[in-house]
Each structure stands twice: as structure tokens, then as C-alpha cells.
C-alpha atoms as a printed R data frame, in Angstrom:
   type eleno elety resid chain resno        x       y       z
1  ATOM     1    CA   UNK     A     1  -90.519 -41.795 -30.679
2  ATOM     2    CA   UNK     A     2  -91.917 -40.815 -34.054
3  ATOM     3    CA   UNK     A     3  -92.335 -37.247 -34.928
4  ATOM     4    CA   UNK     A     4  -95.755 -36.404 -36.269
5  ATOM     5    CA   UNK     A     5  -96.097 -33.867 -39.039
6  ATOM     6    CA   UNK     A     6  -98.983 -31.520 -38.690
7  ATOM     7    CA   UNK     A     7 -101.576 -31.910 -41.450
8  ATOM     8    CA   UNK     A     8 -102.787 -28.720 -42.741
9  ATOM     9    CA   UNK     A     9 -105.926 -28.660 -44.766
10 ATOM    10    CA   UNK     A    10 -104.878 -25.230 -46.354
11 ATOM    11    CA   UNK     A    11 -103.180 -25.606 -49.755
12 ATOM    12    CA   UNK     A    12  -99.258 -25.683 -49.440
13 ATOM    13    CA   UNK     A    13  -99.310 -22.822 -51.874
14 ATOM    14    CA   UNK     A    14 -101.010 -20.575 -49.475
15 ATOM    15    CA   UNK     A    15  -99.105 -21.951 -46.343
16 ATOM    16    CA   UNK     A    16  -95.956 -21.265 -48.172
17 ATOM    17    CA   UNK     A    17  -96.950 -17.610 -48.892
18 ATOM    18    CA   UNK     A    18  -97.995 -17.089 -45.310
19 ATOM    19    CA   UNK     A    19  -94.909 -18.560 -43.713
20 ATOM    20    CA   UNK     A    20  -92.471 -16.479 -46.058
21 ATOM    21    CA   UNK     A    21  -94.287 -13.421 -45.166
22 ATOM    22    CA   UNK     A    22  -94.219 -14.262 -41.495
23 ATOM    23    CA   UNK     A    23  -90.457 -14.935 -41.775
24 ATOM    24    CA   UNK     A    24  -90.143 -11.876 -43.773
25 ATOM    25    CA   UNK     A    25  -91.729  -9.690 -41.013
26 ATOM    26    CA   UNK     A    26  -89.892 -11.299 -38.455
27 ATOM    27    CA   UNK     A    27  -86.411 -10.708 -39.962
28 ATOM    28    CA   UNK     A    28  -87.496  -7.003 -40.713
29 ATOM    29    CA   UNK     A    29  -88.484  -6.476 -36.986
30 ATOM    30    CA   UNK     A    30  -85.242  -8.185 -36.140
31 ATOM    31    CA   UNK     A    31  -83.171  -5.941 -38.230
32 ATOM    32    CA   UNK     A    32  -84.871  -2.932 -37.222
33 ATOM    33    CA   UNK     A    33  -84.161  -3.733 -33.433
34 ATOM    34    CA   UNK     A    34  -80.411  -4.394 -34.264
35 ATOM    35    CA   UNK     A    35  -80.420  -0.950 -35.977
36 ATOM    36    CA   UNK     A    36  -82.109   0.810 -33.116
37 ATOM    37    CA   UNK     A    37  -79.790  -0.794 -30.595
38 ATOM    38    CA   UNK     A    38  -76.675   0.242 -32.702
39 ATOM    39    CA   UNK     A    39  -78.135   3.861 -32.861
40 ATOM    40    CA   UNK     A    40  -78.676   3.835 -29.041
41 ATOM    41    CA   UNK     A    41  -75.265   2.605 -28.376
42 ATOM    42    CA   UNK     A    42  -73.736   5.317 -30.516
43 ATOM    43    CA   UNK     A    43  -75.886   7.890 -28.679
44 ATOM    44    CA   UNK     A    44  -74.738   6.404 -25.161
45 ATOM    45    CA   UNK     A    45  -71.107   6.593 -26.536
46 ATOM    46    CA   UNK     A    46  -71.478  10.209 -27.559
47 ATOM    47    CA   UNK     A    47  -73.257  11.209 -24.261
48 ATOM    48    CA   UNK     A    48  -70.480   9.695 -22.244
49 ATOM    49    CA   UNK     A    49  -67.874  11.371 -23.979
50 ATOM    50    CA   UNK     A    50  -69.584  14.733 -23.649
51 ATOM    51    CA   UNK     A    51  -70.430  14.202 -20.197
52 ATOM    52    CA   UNK     A    52  -66.560  13.659 -19.443
53 ATOM    53    CA   UNK     A    53  -65.798  16.814 -21.437
54 ATOM    54    CA   UNK     A    54  -68.155  19.006 -19.489
55 ATOM    55    CA   UNK     A    55  -66.910  17.474 -16.330
56 ATOM    56    CA   UNK     A    56  -63.301  18.044 -16.969
57 ATOM    57    CA   UNK     A    57  -64.090  21.996 -18.100
58 ATOM    58    CA   UNK     A    58  -66.177  22.145 -14.646
59 ATOM    59    CA   UNK     A    59  -63.116  20.929 -12.790
60 ATOM    60    CA   UNK     A    60  -60.840  23.436 -14.588
61 ATOM    61    CA   UNK     A    61  -63.252  26.481 -13.931
62 ATOM    62    CA   UNK     A    62  -63.465  25.493 -10.324
63 ATOM    63    CA   UNK     A    63  -59.804  25.438 -10.152
64 ATOM    64    CA   UNK     A    64  -59.626  28.640 -11.983
65 ATOM    65    CA   UNK     A    65  -62.237  30.233  -9.605
66 ATOM    66    CA   UNK     A    66  -60.246  28.984  -6.530
67 ATOM    67    CA   UNK     A    67  -57.310  30.776  -8.116
68 ATOM    68    CA   UNK     A    68  -58.948  33.927  -8.945
69 ATOM    69    CA   UNK     A    69  -60.386  34.158  -5.370
70 ATOM    70    CA   UNK     A    70  -57.125  33.392  -3.630
71 ATOM    71    CA   UNK     A    71  -55.724  36.447  -5.718
72 ATOM    72    CA   UNK     A    72  -58.378  38.763  -5.051
73 ATOM    73    CA   UNK     A    73  -58.143  38.023  -1.327
74 ATOM    74    CA   UNK     A    74  -54.502  38.539  -1.640
75 ATOM    75    CA   UNK     A    75  -55.015  41.928  -3.178
76 ATOM    76    CA   UNK     A    76  -57.322  42.890  -0.575
77 ATOM    77    CA   UNK     A    77  -54.822  42.236   2.095
78 ATOM    78    CA   UNK     A    78  -52.305  44.555   0.414
79 ATOM    79    CA   UNK     A    79  -54.700  47.318  -0.098
80 ATOM    80    CA   UNK     A    80  -55.361  47.506   3.515
């Protein structure tokens, strides 16, 4: 099977410039997308870390609250 090359009527110099600028736009778009993905991955990792930290703090505060309520109930029974 023969491969046919496309025949352009536009001069090669103009085509070269067009194809080069097209490639450059594509590369810039790809690099920007990669940069954005990296930025979002970093943001997600930071948010996950923050979420875990807040979750641990909430658990600790719940435990402390239970202990204080138990102490309060104990003191109420002694006061009677």
C-alpha cells in the first residue's frame, strides 16, 4: 500500500511557520495542564492532611468533653 503525501498549494515557508506555531501552542497548553494538575494534587494533599489533623483534634475534644461531663456528674453526686 502506497502512502500518499498531501500536496499543499501554500508555500512550505508559510506552512512551516503555521505548523511550528500550532505545535508551540499545543506544547504550552500541555505544560499549563501539567502545571495545573500538579498544583491541584498539592492542594488535595494539603487538604487531606488538614482534614486528618482536624479529625484528630475533634476526637480528642470529644474524649475530653466526655471526661469532663463524667467529672461533673461525679461532683454532683458528691454534693448531694
